[in-house]
N, C-alpha and C positions, 0 to 999 in steps of 0.2 A: 267702313271699308277703306276710306282714305287714310285713317290712322293706322290701319293694319298694313297698308302699302308702305307708309312712311317707316313703320317699325321694321318691315322686311328689308326696305332699302338701307336702313341704318345698320341692320345686322349684317348685310352683305358688304358694307364698306369696311375696309381694314381699320383696325384700331391704331391709335398713335404709336403704341408699343410695337405693333406689327410693322408699321411703316419704318420705325427706327431700326428694327431688327433687319428688315429688308435692305435699308440704306447701308447698314453696317456690313452686310454680306456683299453688297455691291462694291463698297469701298475696299473690303478685303480682297475681293476678286481683282479689282483694279490694281491694288498694291502688289498682289502676286503677279499680275500681268506685267506690272512695271518692273518688278524685281527679276523676272525670268530672263530678260535680255542680259542683266548683269551677271546672272549665273552662267548664261551662255558665254558671256565675255570672259568670265573667270576661267571657264573650262578651256576656252580658246587660248587665253593667256598661259594657262598651265601647259597646254599642248605645245605652244610656241616656245615656252621656256625649256620644256623637255627636249625639243628639237635643237634649240640653241646649246643646251647642255651636251647633247650628243656631238654636235659640231665642235664644241670646245674640247671635248674629250679626244676627238679625232685629231684636233690640232695639237693637243698636248702629247699625243702618242707619236705624232710625226715631228714635232718641234725638237725633241731631244736628239733625233737623228741629225737635224741641221746643226744644232748647238754642239752635239757630240763631235760632228765632223770637224768643227773648228778647233777642237782641242786635240785631235789626232795628229801626231807628228811622226816623222821618220828619222831614224838615226842609222848611219852607216859606219861600221867599224871592222877592222881586220886585225887578227892576231894568230897567225898560224893556221892549222887545219880547221876548216869552218865548223866541223862537227862539235868542237869543244865550246866555242862561243854560242853556237846554236842552242846547245843544251842548257847552258847557264842562263840564257835569256828566256828560253821557253819555261824555265823554272820560276820565272817572275810574272807569269800570266796572272796569278792571284793578286799581284800588286798593281797591275795596270798595263802590262804588256799585252798587246792584242795579236800580234803576228810576228813571226821570225822567218825570214826567207834567206837561205844561203845562196851564194852566187859568186861570180867572178867580177871584180871591180877593177877598172883601169884608171890610169892617170896618176899613179903613185910615182913620184920622181925617183930618178936614179936607174930605172930599168923599165922598159916598155911592157914587161910581162905583167899580165893581170894577176891580181892577188885573190886568194880565198877571203871572202868577206861575208858579213850578214847584214841584212836590212831589218832593223827592229822598228816595228810600228807600235806606238804606245799612246796612252791617254795622258796628256800632260797635266790634267787636273788631278790625276791619281798618283802619278809618279813623276818625279822631275828628271831632267836630263842629267843633272849632277848625281842623283842617286843611281841612275843606270850606269854612269861612268865609274862609280865606286866598284861595281861588279867587274867592269872592264879592267880597271887597274889591278885587280887581284888575279887576273887571268891573262896577263900579258907580261912579256919581258921587254921592256922599253929600251934596254941597253943594246939590243941586237937590231942591226939593219939588214941582215941577210937571212932572216928566218926567225923561228921562235923555239926556245927550249932545244929539243933534239930534232925539230922539224926544219930541215935546211933547204935553202933555195929561195929564189926571188918570189916564187908563188906564195911563200909563207911569211912574207914581210908584214910588219904591223903598220897600221895607218888609222887615223881618226879623221872623219869628215864632219865639219861643224856648219851649222845653219845660222849664219849671222854673227854680228859682233858680240852679242851677249854670250853665246855658246863658246865662241873663240876665247873670250876673256876667262870664262870659267875653266875651260880645259887647260889653257896655257898657265893660268894661275896655279892650278893643282899640279900640273906637270913640273912647274918650278918648285913647288913645295916638296914634292917627292924627290926632286933632284937634290935640294938642300938637305933633306933628311938622310940621304944616302941609304935608304932602305933597300935599294936594289944593288947595293955594292959601293963600298968606299971608293971615291974617286971616279966612279963610272958615270959617263954621260948618258943621258936619256935622249935617244935619237928618233923616237917615233914621230913621223911628220903629222902636223895638224893642217888639214886641207879644207878647202871650201866645198861644201856639199851642194849638189850630189856628186858622186864620182863622174868622171868623164863618160863612163858607161857602166851599167850594172846588168849582167846577164844571169838571171836565176838558174840554178841547177834544176833539172827535171824533178818533179815532185816525188818520184820513187827513190830519189837520193836524199830527201829530207829526213831529219831525225836519224842521222846516220849512226850516231853513238848509241842510241837506243836500239836500233834495228840490227846493227852489225858491230857489237862491242868488241869482238875478238880482233877486228881489223885495226883497232886503236889501242890495244892493251899496252904496248910498250910506251907509246907517246903519252898515254894517260898516266902511267906510273911515273914518268919523268915530271909531268906537270904536277901531280899530286905531291911529289917530294918537294918541289919548289914552293908550292902553296903552303905546305905544312911548315916549311922553314920560315917563311915571311909572315904568314897570316894565321898560323896555328896558335896553340896556346901552351903554356907551361903551368904545371900545378905543383904547389908546395905541399909535400907530405912528410909525415914523420910518425913512426910507430903505427903504421897502417891507418892513420888519420890524415885526411887531406883538407887543406885550407884554401888560402888565397890562390885564385887562378888568374893568370895574366895572359890576355889575348894579344896576339901579334906583338911580342915583346920587342921586336926590332922597329916597330912603328913608334917613333918618338919625335919630339920637336914639331917641325912643320908638317910631318906626316899626320899628326893628330888633328891638324887643321883640315886636312882632306877627309879624315875619318873620325869626326868628333864622337861618334857613338862608341868608339873603342875607349876613349877617355872615360866616358860615362859608365860603360860596362865594367871597366877595371876599377873605377872608384867604388861601385857597388860591391864588387867582390872584395875589395880591400876593407870596406867597412865590416863585412862578414868575418874576415880574417882577424880583425881587431877584437871582435866579440868572441871568436873561437880560435885563438892563436895556436900555431903549431911551429915546431922548429923547421925552418925552410930548407928542405933538400929538393932540388929541382928534378922533375920528371918531364921530359919533352915528348910531345905526340906529333 
């Protein structure tokens, strides 16, 4: 009986293998229990990184507005009836112009009458002040101090307002170049004043008067025709044709010498056209447009 009890007791005791297996399970459970907090930490960290990412995205969305605001600038110019400059600069919205507001600007010397002007808001990172002024030079008659083209009267005088020494130097340098080139007429003085920005006052026209040339073209037909004639004469092009074949095209043929320093793209464009003419020469007879 004693032997039987011992045998039964031995059979009930776990074997060494069973003990090892149980110990391994315990260790595995402990390992999993130890790793679980790490998994929780990882999930927490992932969540925290996701929140930080959202916050960073929000900052990135708002930051351009702050940075963008720093590159936005205003330019004030006058050259006759506001509708013409308004349209020319609205056409440059693709290049960086953000807004064009027509109004009356005061402070032009020689007469207390306020002048038709436009305020051009633009992104200086996309388009430069000098590039905008190239458009202005092509749509102004700087030889007149009492109006523009056929637009007579103190209200239609030309004026340029500059913001700081750099803009003043740029404008005055190009004004001098255009004077020396005599593109606006042999011996004619350029009298458009260069003033410190902003104007003494600027009173925008009511919004229902904006985009006047687009909304009411008939009211500007005669003045538009006069301006177009002047533009074609100075900034149009001539084409050399013979026997119904056309070759070299010369843009703004009167823009030579110092004028090409103000409009370097004309030199490059004409050089390209000249190369094509060399490849495909024709007898030059001039047709003007």
